[in-house]
C-alpha positions as CSV (number, residue, x, y, z in Angstrom):
1,M,75.0,-98.1,-159.9
2,P,73.6,-95.2,-157.7
3,S,73.3,-95.4,-154.3
4,I,70.2,-96.1,-152.9
5,E,67.9,-93.3,-151.6
6,S,67.2,-93.2,-147.7
7,P,63.5,-94.5,-147.0
8,T,62.9,-91.4,-145.0
9,S,64.1,-88.1,-144.5
10,E,66.5,-89.1,-141.6
11,S,68.1,-92.0,-142.8
12,P,71.4,-91.7,-144.9
13,A,71.9,-93.0,-148.5
14,H,73.7,-96.4,-148.8
15,A,76.7,-96.6,-150.4
16,E,77.9,-96.8,-153.8
17,V,77.8,-100.4,-155.1
18,T,80.9,-100.9,-157.5
19,D,81.5,-104.9,-156.9
20,P,78.7,-106.9,-156.0
21,A,81.0,-110.2,-155.5
22,T,82.8,-108.4,-152.6
23,I,80.1,-106.3,-150.6
24,S,77.9,-107.3,-148.1
25,R,74.4,-108.9,-149.8
26,R,70.5,-108.3,-149.6
27,A,70.1,-109.5,-153.3
28,L,69.1,-112.8,-151.8
29,L,70.5,-111.5,-148.5
30,G,72.5,-108.9,-147.4
31,T,72.6,-105.1,-149.4
32,G,73.5,-106.0,-152.9
33,G,75.3,-107.9,-155.2
34,A,74.5,-111.8,-155.8
35,V,77.4,-114.2,-155.3
36,V,77.7,-118.0,-156.1
37,A,80.0,-120.1,-154.0
38,G,80.5,-123.8,-155.5
39,T,76.9,-124.8,-156.2
40,A,75.2,-122.8,-153.5
41,L,74.0,-119.3,-153.8
42,A,76.5,-117.3,-150.7
43,F,75.4,-115.5,-148.0
44,A,77.7,-112.8,-147.1
45,T,77.3,-110.5,-144.3
46,G,80.5,-108.4,-145.0
47,T,82.5,-107.8,-142.1
48,G,80.8,-110.0,-139.8
49,T,79.9,-109.2,-136.0
50,A,83.2,-107.9,-134.6
51,A,81.2,-104.5,-134.7
52,A,78.0,-106.3,-133.6
53,S,78.9,-107.9,-130.1
54,P,76.6,-107.3,-127.3
55,S,77.3,-104.5,-124.9
56,A,78.2,-105.3,-121.5
57,S,75.4,-103.7,-120.0
58,P,72.5,-104.0,-119.8
59,T,72.2,-107.2,-121.7
60,S,74.6,-108.7,-119.3
61,D,73.5,-107.2,-116.1
62,P,71.8,-109.7,-113.7
63,A,69.9,-106.8,-111.8
64,N,67.8,-106.8,-115.1
65,L,66.4,-110.4,-114.1
66,P,63.9,-111.3,-111.9
67,A,64.7,-112.3,-108.2
68,L,64.5,-116.2,-107.6
69,R,62.0,-115.6,-105.1
70,D,59.6,-113.6,-107.7
71,I,59.5,-116.4,-110.4
72,P,56.6,-118.6,-109.9
73,H,56.6,-121.9,-110.1
74,R,55.8,-123.4,-113.5
75,A,54.2,-127.0,-114.7
76,R,57.0,-127.2,-117.1
77,L,60.6,-126.0,-117.9
78,V,59.3,-124.6,-120.9
79,D,56.8,-122.4,-119.6
80,Y,59.3,-120.4,-117.9
81,E,60.0,-116.9,-120.0
82,V,63.1,-116.0,-121.6
83,V,64.1,-113.9,-118.6
84,E,63.3,-116.3,-115.7
85,L,65.3,-118.8,-117.5
86,A,68.3,-116.8,-117.1
87,A,68.1,-116.3,-114.0
88,L,67.6,-120.1,-113.3
89,L,70.1,-120.4,-115.4
90,R,72.8,-118.4,-113.3
91,A,71.6,-119.9,-109.9
92,G,72.6,-123.5,-111.1
93,R,69.0,-124.5,-111.0
94,T,69.1,-125.6,-114.6
95,T,71.1,-125.9,-117.4
96,S,71.0,-124.6,-121.4
97,V,71.3,-128.7,-122.2
98,Q,68.3,-129.4,-120.3
99,I,66.7,-126.5,-121.4
100,T,67.2,-126.9,-124.9
101,Q,67.0,-130.7,-125.0
102,A,63.4,-130.2,-123.3
103,Y,62.2,-127.7,-126.8
104,L,64.1,-130.5,-129.1
105,D,61.5,-133.4,-127.3
106,R,58.3,-130.9,-127.9
107,I,59.6,-130.4,-131.7
108,A,59.8,-134.0,-132.0
109,A,56.7,-134.6,-130.5
110,L,54.7,-131.7,-131.9
111,N,55.8,-129.9,-135.0
112,G,55.5,-132.8,-137.2
113,P,57.5,-133.3,-140.6
114,F,60.0,-130.9,-141.5
115,E,60.5,-129.7,-145.4
116,V,56.8,-129.1,-145.9
117,Y,55.7,-125.7,-147.0
118,G,51.9,-127.0,-146.2
119,D,49.9,-128.3,-143.7
120,N,52.2,-131.5,-141.9
121,G,49.4,-132.4,-139.9
122,L,51.0,-130.8,-136.6
123,Y,52.3,-127.4,-135.9
124,N,54.8,-127.2,-138.9
125,A,56.5,-124.0,-136.8
126,F,60.0,-125.2,-137.8
127,V,60.8,-126.2,-141.1
128,R,64.2,-127.4,-140.4
129,I,66.8,-127.5,-137.4
130,D,69.8,-128.9,-136.4
131,A,69.6,-130.1,-133.2
132,D,73.2,-131.8,-132.6
133,A,74.7,-128.4,-133.4
134,A,71.5,-126.5,-130.8
135,L,73.2,-129.0,-128.0
136,A,76.6,-128.3,-128.9
137,A,75.9,-124.8,-128.4
138,A,74.0,-125.4,-125.5
139,R,77.2,-127.3,-124.0
140,A,79.2,-123.7,-124.7
141,A,76.9,-121.5,-123.1
142,D,77.0,-123.8,-120.0
143,K,80.5,-123.9,-119.8
144,R,80.5,-120.0,-120.4
145,L,78.1,-119.5,-117.6
146,R,80.0,-121.4,-115.1
147,H,83.2,-119.5,-116.0
148,D,82.2,-116.1,-116.8
149,G,80.0,-114.3,-114.4
150,R,79.2,-111.4,-116.8
151,A,77.8,-113.5,-119.4
152,P,75.0,-112.0,-121.4
153,L,71.6,-112.6,-120.3
154,L,70.4,-114.5,-123.5
155,C,73.5,-117.0,-122.7
156,G,72.0,-120.4,-123.4
157,I,68.4,-119.5,-124.3
158,P,67.4,-121.8,-127.2
159,I,65.9,-119.3,-130.0
160,G,64.5,-120.0,-133.3
161,V,64.8,-117.9,-136.6
162,K,62.8,-116.4,-139.6
163,D,63.4,-118.8,-142.7
164,S,64.3,-115.8,-144.7
165,V,67.0,-114.9,-142.4
166,A,70.7,-116.2,-142.8
167,V,71.6,-118.6,-140.3
168,E,75.0,-120.2,-141.2
169,G,75.1,-124.2,-143.0
170,F,71.6,-123.8,-143.3
171,S,69.6,-123.6,-146.5
172,T,67.2,-120.7,-146.2
173,Q,64.2,-120.1,-148.5
174,D,61.8,-117.6,-147.5
175,G,58.9,-120.3,-147.2
176,S,59.3,-121.8,-151.0
177,A,61.2,-125.0,-151.8
178,T,61.9,-123.2,-154.9
179,F,64.9,-121.6,-153.2
180,A,66.2,-125.2,-151.7
181,G,70.1,-125.0,-151.9
182,N,70.2,-121.2,-151.1
183,I,73.2,-122.2,-148.5
184,A,73.9,-119.8,-146.0
185,L,77.8,-119.1,-145.6
186,A,77.6,-116.9,-143.0
187,D,75.0,-115.5,-140.3
188,A,72.8,-112.5,-140.5
189,T,74.3,-109.2,-138.1
190,V,71.4,-110.1,-135.7
191,V,71.6,-113.9,-135.7
192,G,75.9,-113.0,-135.0
193,R,74.8,-110.7,-132.6
194,L,72.7,-113.4,-130.6
195,R,75.2,-115.9,-131.1
196,D,77.9,-113.8,-129.8
197,A,75.4,-113.0,-126.6
198,G,75.6,-117.3,-126.3
199,A,71.8,-118.1,-127.6
200,V,71.4,-121.4,-129.0
201,V,70.1,-121.1,-132.5
202,V,68.0,-124.3,-133.0
203,G,66.7,-123.9,-136.7
204,L,64.8,-121.9,-139.2
205,T,61.2,-121.2,-138.4
206,I,58.2,-121.5,-141.6
207,C,57.0,-118.5,-143.1
208,S,55.0,-117.7,-145.9
209,A,55.6,-118.7,-149.5
210,F,58.1,-116.0,-150.4
211,S,57.0,-113.7,-146.9
212,G,53.8,-112.8,-148.8
213,S,50.6,-113.7,-147.2
214,I,49.9,-112.3,-143.6
215,T,47.2,-114.8,-142.7
216,G,49.5,-118.1,-143.4
217,T,48.7,-121.7,-143.7
218,F,51.4,-123.3,-143.5
219,A,51.6,-123.6,-139.6
220,G,48.9,-124.3,-137.0
221,N,47.5,-121.9,-134.9
222,A,49.3,-122.4,-131.3
223,W,45.8,-122.3,-129.8
224,N,44.1,-124.5,-132.2
225,K,46.0,-126.2,-135.5
226,D,43.2,-125.6,-137.4
227,Y,43.3,-121.9,-137.3
228,V,45.7,-119.3,-139.1
229,P,48.7,-118.3,-137.7
230,G,49.4,-115.1,-139.0
231,G,52.1,-114.5,-141.5
232,S,54.6,-113.7,-142.8
233,S,56.5,-115.1,-139.7
234,Q,54.2,-118.0,-139.3
235,G,56.1,-120.2,-137.3
236,S,58.2,-117.4,-135.4
237,G,54.7,-116.4,-134.0
238,V,53.3,-120.3,-133.3
239,A,57.1,-121.8,-131.7
240,P,57.1,-119.7,-128.7
241,I,53.4,-120.0,-127.5
242,A,53.3,-123.3,-128.5
243,R,56.4,-124.1,-126.1
244,L,58.2,-125.6,-129.0
245,I,61.2,-122.6,-128.6
246,A,61.8,-119.8,-125.5
247,A,61.7,-117.3,-128.6
248,A,62.1,-116.5,-132.0
249,I,63.1,-114.1,-134.8
250,G,60.7,-112.8,-136.9
251,E,60.6,-110.3,-140.2
252,E,58.2,-107.9,-141.7
253,T,57.5,-105.7,-144.2
254,G,54.0,-104.8,-144.0
255,G,52.3,-106.9,-140.7
256,S,54.5,-110.1,-140.9
257,I,55.7,-109.6,-137.3
258,M,52.6,-108.1,-135.8
259,C,50.3,-110.2,-137.7
260,P,51.4,-113.8,-136.1
261,S,51.7,-112.1,-132.5
262,A,48.3,-111.0,-132.7
263,A,46.7,-114.2,-133.9
264,N,49.0,-116.5,-131.0
265,G,48.9,-113.9,-128.6
266,A,52.7,-113.5,-128.5
267,S,54.7,-110.5,-127.2
268,G,56.1,-109.1,-130.4
269,I,57.9,-105.8,-131.7
270,K,58.1,-104.5,-134.8
271,P,61.4,-102.1,-134.4
272,S,61.5,-98.8,-136.0
273,L,63.4,-99.0,-139.6
274,G,66.9,-98.6,-138.8
275,T,66.9,-99.9,-135.0
276,V,68.0,-103.2,-135.9
277,S,70.4,-104.3,-139.3
278,I,68.7,-106.5,-141.8
279,A,72.1,-107.6,-143.5
280,G,71.5,-111.0,-144.1
281,L,67.8,-111.3,-144.7
282,M,65.9,-112.2,-148.1
283,P,64.5,-108.7,-148.4
284,L,61.1,-108.2,-149.6
285,S,61.2,-104.3,-149.9
286,P,64.2,-102.8,-148.7
287,G,63.4,-99.6,-147.0
288,Y,60.7,-101.0,-145.3
289,D,61.7,-104.4,-143.8
290,V,62.5,-104.9,-140.4
291,L,63.7,-107.8,-137.9
292,G,62.3,-108.1,-134.4
293,P,61.9,-110.6,-132.0
294,I,58.5,-112.6,-130.7
295,T,58.3,-114.1,-127.4
296,R,56.2,-115.2,-124.4
297,S,56.6,-111.7,-122.6
298,M,57.5,-107.7,-123.4
299,R,60.2,-108.2,-121.1
300,D,61.6,-111.2,-123.4
301,S,61.3,-109.4,-126.4
302,A,62.7,-106.4,-124.9
303,L,65.9,-107.8,-124.0
304,I,66.0,-109.5,-127.3
305,L,65.4,-106.3,-129.0
306,A,68.2,-104.7,-127.1
307,T,70.9,-107.2,-127.5
308,M,70.1,-107.0,-131.4
309,L,70.1,-103.5,-132.1
310,G,72.6,-101.2,-133.0
311,L,75.0,-100.0,-135.7
312,D,75.8,-102.1,-138.2
313,A,77.0,-99.4,-141.0
314,V,79.4,-101.6,-143.6
315,N,76.7,-104.0,-143.9
316,D,73.0,-102.1,-143.3
317,P,73.8,-98.1,-143.8
318,Q,69.8,-97.8,-142.2
319,T,71.0,-98.1,-138.9
320,L,73.3,-94.9,-139.2
321,S,69.8,-93.3,-139.1
322,A,69.2,-94.6,-135.3
323,P,69.7,-92.5,-132.5
324,I,73.8,-92.9,-132.0
325,P,73.7,-94.2,-128.6
326,F,70.2,-95.9,-128.9
327,P,68.1,-94.5,-126.2
328,P,67.9,-97.4,-123.2
329,I,65.4,-100.0,-123.9
330,P,63.6,-100.4,-120.9
331,L,63.8,-104.0,-119.5
332,V,61.8,-104.1,-116.3
333,A,58.4,-102.5,-115.1
334,R,58.0,-99.4,-113.1
335,R,57.2,-99.6,-109.7
336,G,54.0,-98.3,-108.2
337,R,49.8,-98.1,-108.8
338,R,50.2,-96.2,-111.7
339,P,53.2,-96.6,-113.8
340,L,51.3,-94.5,-117.2
341,A,50.6,-91.3,-115.5
342,G,51.6,-88.9,-117.9
343,L,51.0,-90.6,-120.9
344,T,48.0,-90.3,-123.4
345,I,47.3,-92.9,-125.5
346,G,45.0,-92.2,-128.5
347,I,42.4,-94.5,-130.0
348,P,42.7,-93.3,-133.9
349,Q,38.7,-93.0,-135.2
350,T,40.4,-92.9,-138.9
351,D,42.0,-96.5,-139.0
352,W,39.3,-98.1,-141.2
353,M,39.3,-101.8,-140.4
354,N,38.8,-104.3,-143.6
355,V,35.4,-106.7,-142.9
356,N,34.8,-109.5,-145.5
357,G,37.1,-108.2,-147.8
358,V,35.9,-104.3,-147.7
359,V,37.4,-101.3,-146.2
360,Q,34.5,-100.0,-143.7
361,V,35.8,-96.0,-144.3
362,G,33.6,-93.9,-142.3
363,V,32.7,-96.4,-139.5
364,S,34.7,-96.0,-136.1
365,P,37.0,-98.9,-136.0
366,Q,35.3,-100.2,-132.8
367,A,31.9,-100.3,-133.8
368,T,33.2,-103.1,-136.3
369,Y,34.5,-105.1,-134.1
370,G,33.0,-108.6,-133.0
371,A,31.5,-108.6,-129.5
372,G,34.2,-110.3,-127.4
373,H,36.7,-108.4,-129.1
374,L,34.9,-104.9,-128.3
375,D,34.7,-106.0,-124.5
376,T,38.0,-106.9,-124.7
377,F,38.9,-103.6,-126.2
378,T,36.8,-101.8,-123.5
379,R,38.3,-103.6,-120.9
380,L,42.0,-103.0,-122.0
381,V,40.9,-99.4,-122.1
382,G,39.9,-99.7,-118.3
383,Q,43.0,-101.1,-117.6
384,L,45.4,-98.9,-119.1
385,R,43.5,-96.1,-117.3
386,S,43.5,-97.9,-113.7
387,L,47.4,-97.4,-114.6
388,G,47.1,-93.5,-114.4
389,A,47.3,-93.0,-118.9
390,K,44.9,-90.8,-120.5
391,V,43.0,-92.7,-123.1
392,I,41.2,-90.9,-125.6
393,E,39.7,-90.8,-129.0
394,F,41.3,-89.1,-131.7
395,P,40.9,-88.3,-135.4
396,G,44.0,-90.0,-136.2
397,L,45.1,-89.7,-140.2
398,D,42.5,-90.9,-143.0
399,I,44.6,-92.9,-145.3
400,T,41.9,-92.5,-148.0
401,D,42.1,-88.6,-147.8
402,P,44.6,-87.8,-150.7
403,Q,45.6,-84.4,-149.0
404,Q,46.8,-86.0,-146.0
405,N,47.7,-89.3,-147.6
406,P,50.1,-88.4,-150.8
407,Y,52.1,-91.8,-150.7
408,F,50.4,-95.4,-149.4
409,A,48.1,-97.0,-152.0
410,S,48.1,-93.9,-154.1
411,S,46.3,-94.0,-157.0
412,T,48.3,-91.2,-158.5
413,V,50.7,-92.0,-161.5
414,L,53.8,-90.0,-161.7
415,A,55.2,-91.9,-164.9
416,T,55.0,-94.5,-166.9
417,V,58.1,-96.5,-167.4
418,D,58.6,-99.5,-170.1
419,G,54.7,-99.3,-170.7
420,S,54.1,-99.4,-166.8
421,P,52.4,-96.7,-164.3
422,V,54.6,-95.7,-161.6
423,S,52.6,-94.8,-158.2
424,P,54.5,-93.0,-155.4
425,S,55.1,-96.1,-153.2
426,A,56.3,-98.1,-156.7
427,A,58.9,-94.9,-157.3
428,V,60.5,-96.0,-153.8
429,V,59.8,-99.4,-153.4
430,N,60.7,-100.7,-157.4
431,A,63.9,-98.2,-157.4
432,N,65.0,-99.4,-153.9
433,R,64.7,-103.1,-155.4
434,Y,66.8,-102.0,-158.3
435,E,69.6,-100.9,-155.9
436,I,70.3,-104.4,-154.3
437,R,69.7,-106.6,-157.4
438,Y,66.3,-107.9,-155.9
439,A,65.4,-109.7,-159.9
440,D,68.9,-110.1,-161.1
441,A,70.2,-111.8,-157.7
442,V,67.3,-114.6,-158.2
443,A,68.2,-114.6,-161.7
444,D,71.9,-115.5,-160.9
445,F,70.1,-118.7,-158.8
446,C,68.2,-119.7,-161.1
447,A,71.3,-120.0,-163.6
448,S,73.4,-121.6,-161.1
449,G,72.2,-124.8,-161.7
450,I,70.7,-125.4,-158.1
451,P,66.9,-124.9,-158.7
452,S,64.9,-127.4,-161.0
453,A,63.8,-126.0,-164.1
454,A,60.3,-126.3,-162.4
455,A,61.3,-124.1,-159.5
456,V,62.9,-121.7,-162.1
457,A,59.5,-121.1,-163.7
458,T,58.2,-120.2,-160.2
459,L,61.1,-118.0,-159.2
460,T,60.5,-116.3,-162.7
461,S,56.5,-115.9,-162.3
462,Q,57.5,-114.3,-158.6
463,Y,60.0,-112.3,-159.2
464,G,60.4,-111.3,-163.1
465,R,57.6,-108.9,-164.9
466,Q,55.4,-109.0,-168.1
467,A,55.8,-105.8,-169.7
468,P,52.6,-104.6,-172.0
469,G,53.1,-106.4,-175.0
470,E,55.5,-109.3,-174.0
471,T,54.3,-112.7,-173.8
472,A,56.1,-114.2,-170.6
473,R,57.4,-112.7,-167.2
474,S,61.3,-112.3,-167.4
475,F,63.9,-111.2,-164.6
476,A,65.1,-109.0,-167.5
477,S,61.5,-107.0,-167.6
478,A,61.5,-106.4,-164.2
479,D,65.1,-105.3,-163.9
480,R,64.3,-102.9,-166.9
481,F,61.2,-101.6,-165.1
482,N,62.4,-100.8,-161.6
483,G,65.9,-99.5,-162.8
484,G,64.2,-97.5,-165.5
485,I,62.5,-95.1,-162.8
486,P,64.0,-91.6,-163.3
487,A,65.6,-90.1,-160.4
488,A,63.4,-87.2,-160.3
489,V,60.3,-89.6,-160.2
490,R,61.7,-91.6,-157.5
491,Y,62.8,-88.3,-155.4
492,E,58.8,-87.1,-155.9
493,G,57.8,-90.7,-154.0
494,E,60.2,-90.3,-151.5
495,Q,58.9,-86.4,-150.7
496,R,55.1,-87.8,-150.6
497,R,56.0,-90.3,-148.2
498,R,57.9,-87.5,-146.1
499,T,54.8,-85.6,-146.5
500,L,52.5,-88.5,-145.2
501,I,54.8,-89.3,-142.3
502,A,54.8,-85.5,-141.1
503,N,51.3,-85.2,-141.5
504,Y,51.0,-88.9,-139.2
505,T,53.2,-87.0,-136.6
506,K,51.0,-83.8,-136.6
507,A,47.7,-86.0,-136.4
508,L,49.3,-87.1,-133.0
509,A,50.9,-83.5,-132.0
510,D,47.4,-81.5,-132.4
511,H,46.1,-83.7,-130.1
512,G,48.3,-84.4,-127.5
513,V,49.2,-88.2,-128.1
514,D,51.9,-89.9,-127.0
515,F,51.2,-93.0,-129.4
516,M,48.3,-95.2,-130.1
517,V,46.4,-98.2,-129.4
518,V,44.7,-100.4,-132.2
519,L,43.3,-104.1,-132.5
520,T,45.1,-105.4,-135.5
521,L,42.7,-108.2,-135.6
522,G,39.0,-107.1,-134.6
523,D,37.2,-110.5,-134.6
524,V,38.0,-114.1,-134.3
525,I,40.5,-115.2,-136.8
526,G,39.6,-118.4,-139.7
527,K,40.1,-121.4,-140.4
528,R,43.2,-122.5,-142.4
529,A,40.9,-124.4,-144.7
530,G,37.3,-124.4,-146.0
531,G,37.3,-121.5,-148.2
532,G,36.6,-118.2,-145.4
533,P,38.9,-115.6,-145.0
534,G,41.8,-116.1,-142.6
535,F,41.1,-112.7,-141.0
536,P,37.6,-111.7,-141.2
537,N,38.3,-108.7,-139.7
538,F,41.4,-106.7,-140.0
539,R,43.3,-103.0,-140.0
540,A,42.7,-101.9,-143.5
541,Y,46.0,-100.2,-143.4
542,Y,48.2,-103.0,-141.3
543,Q,51.4,-101.9,-144.1
544,V,51.3,-98.0,-142.9
545,P,53.8,-98.4,-139.8
546,N,56.5,-99.8,-142.3
547,A,55.7,-97.3,-144.7
548,I,55.7,-94.6,-142.1
549,A,58.9,-96.5,-140.6
550,W,57.4,-96.5,-136.9
551,P,57.5,-99.0,-134.5
552,M,54.6,-101.3,-133.3
553,V,54.4,-103.8,-130.4
554,S,51.9,-106.3,-130.1
555,F,50.7,-108.1,-127.0
556,P,47.7,-110.7,-125.8
557,V,44.8,-108.5,-123.7
558,G,42.4,-111.3,-123.5
559,Y,40.9,-114.6,-125.4
560,V,38.0,-115.1,-127.3
561,S,36.2,-118.6,-128.4
562,G,39.5,-119.9,-127.4
563,L,42.1,-117.7,-129.2
564,P,43.8,-114.8,-128.5
565,V,42.7,-110.8,-128.7
566,S,45.6,-108.6,-129.1
567,A,46.5,-105.1,-129.0
568,Q,49.2,-103.0,-130.2
569,F,50.7,-99.7,-129.2
570,W,52.5,-97.7,-132.1
571,G,54.1,-94.4,-132.4
572,P,56.6,-91.8,-133.7
573,R,60.0,-93.7,-135.3
574,F,62.3,-94.4,-132.8
575,S,59.8,-94.0,-129.8
576,E,60.5,-98.1,-129.1
577,P,61.6,-97.4,-125.3
578,D,58.2,-95.3,-124.8
579,I,56.0,-97.9,-126.1
580,L,58.0,-101.0,-124.9
581,Q,57.6,-99.2,-121.2
582,A,54.4,-98.8,-121.4
583,A,53.7,-102.6,-122.7
584,L,56.1,-103.8,-119.6
585,D,54.0,-102.2,-117.1
586,Y,51.0,-103.4,-118.5
587,Q,52.0,-106.7,-118.3
588,A,53.4,-106.9,-115.3
589,N,49.9,-105.5,-113.7
590,F,47.9,-107.9,-115.7
591,P,50.3,-111.6,-115.9
592,D,47.6,-113.4,-117.0
593,Y,47.0,-113.2,-120.6
594,N,50.6,-113.8,-121.6
595,H,51.1,-116.6,-119.1
596,A,48.5,-118.9,-121.1
597,A,49.5,-121.7,-122.4
598,P,47.6,-123.6,-125.0
599,T,46.4,-127.2,-124.9
600,D,48.8,-129.4,-126.9
601,P,47.5,-131.1,-130.2
602,A,46.8,-134.5,-131.6
603,A,48.2,-135.1,-134.9
604,T,45.9,-135.1,-137.7
605,A,45.8,-136.0,-141.5
606,P,47.0,-132.7,-143.1
607,A,44.1,-131.2,-145.0
608,A,44.1,-132.1,-148.5
609,K,43.4,-128.2,-149.6
610,A,46.0,-126.7,-147.4
611,K,49.0,-128.7,-148.8
612,I,50.9,-126.8,-151.0
613,A,52.9,-128.2,-154.0
614,P,56.4,-127.2,-153.5
615,Q,57.3,-126.2,-157.0
616,A,53.7,-125.1,-158.1
617,I,53.6,-121.9,-160.2
618,P,51.3,-119.4,-158.3
619,A,48.0,-118.9,-160.1
620,A,48.2,-115.3,-161.0
621,P,51.7,-113.6,-161.5
622,G,53.5,-112.4,-158.3
623,A,50.5,-113.8,-156.4
624,P,51.9,-116.2,-153.1
625,E,51.6,-119.5,-152.8
626,D,50.1,-119.3,-149.7
627,P,47.0,-117.1,-149.8
628,G,45.8,-114.1,-147.8
629,P,46.4,-110.5,-148.1
630,S,50.0,-109.5,-148.8
631,N,53.3,-108.5,-146.7
632,D,54.2,-106.7,-150.2
633,P,53.8,-103.4,-149.9
634,L,53.0,-102.8,-153.6
635,I,50.6,-106.1,-153.9
636,G,48.9,-105.5,-150.8
637,E,48.6,-101.9,-151.4
638,A,46.4,-102.8,-154.7
639,M,44.5,-105.2,-152.6
640,T,43.8,-102.5,-150.3
641,R,42.4,-99.9,-153.1
642,A,40.3,-102.8,-154.6
643,A,38.6,-103.6,-151.4
644,T,38.0,-99.6,-150.5
645,P,34.5,-98.7,-151.6
């Protein structure tokens, strides 16, 4: 099998796959190759986490924690930030067992029944947990803290992990009961790194079916469970804000960390491609997929990112593209009244919004915002300026202009393979999927005897393909198309992607912009049931940061109609230290937004239309069971083209 091409010009090629049964895999998880162990699909992460242990500094340096005198009294133990809990643990003011039990009690009271991929009547942020294992890990963390004065700062902190990331012993199902029995035989690299740091893994957070929808309906929004939570990392966005967990790990291919962070008012980080290993992830689109933290404050998320990131050459060679060593991740805000002095933050005027299903080409994004969101954004700009930043409007890059963007959502046909057209994005995405045995791995799972016949039908519909002239979808047809893309066509797709990256970089440089500020969601979100759009107003090109491998952070900046308004910073690849520092500085000076807590909900009967039959075949081939704009780049691009006048 040929090697995986690098997703950007800086990324190395993946190693050649010679024996799928012996390599680390992302074929449901890993970098390639399906393996069956006993009756369960194996989750292997190659050489494990020995090379991925947390560094002694700065993620173990108590100087990066707030002083006890600076920690405000909070009403409940679960209201303290991660870094505050870490300081309290070291001072003996609380224990990991107490913290973990407090979160388990809230999960028991407010999560609702587990294993429901639909409305369960409460938050439904966790789809499955292991309380006994979590408490055992908490006891071990307490012992470590008593005897190790340099224990990592995350030691004893409870964390949830998205249902598409391997956690040893858990059935990892990517938002669908069809993957029941897909048991992780080892931790994903990031989970191993978090465990090495002493974090307490409580369970798996619910996600959209097959990590598809960016609006989501399975979980309830942290501020009002009748509203959409954002997806596909639905539970990871809800759980920290609803005080069901201290922090969570999300995954994004095209919006899946930013959208739930924005919808719930969380502080989330979508890293650059290559910053964090994705070995152990059930992949959607290799070369786009990233893993990142979602918490209640940017300093919490920064600490988790600093713990997770780093080289994982065997399991995820994409990490070889990151700077070595990676520039230090800032963990604390800067002092002084104008910490943002010297920065130029741009407001891109061609970052068109999708309003009620129509992309508003030619209309300034801010002109489409709801009144409350516009007022909040205007206030945000003033706040950033008060901290010393220069904030300017600038053109940005118009994705609808093929001269500037020859890649994303392009209607250009580079070739025809097995009767189907190959767009520039398809040339990259489908070829990468072939490299990791994307369709073959699911076919192996279906052939294992683990899933039911109905589940096999759903998985075939989701991961298979129906070529022109064929009467049904099949894995063989998908593999034939993915593997049939000629090398020259794939190269052309990659070159077009690099051209888009270069043009976007130039668009910022021409106006002296360091990074951009946007609102992913420009108006009040919709309800989970009732038929209206989950996101009436959202960035039409929400997938572009993943397409060009750039980082993005989201943080709350206000509230309208009882729901959060969140802003996002994003900029060039591996600029995480810059955008994180700015977000840290903002929250240190305007802390009210990320410290707000929602009122606990009362249980209600699940909405009939929101409950999704676990084994239901999607209404249209490839369509998600959980409705809304898609995280999948090819489906999302098709939706965007259809919505553009």
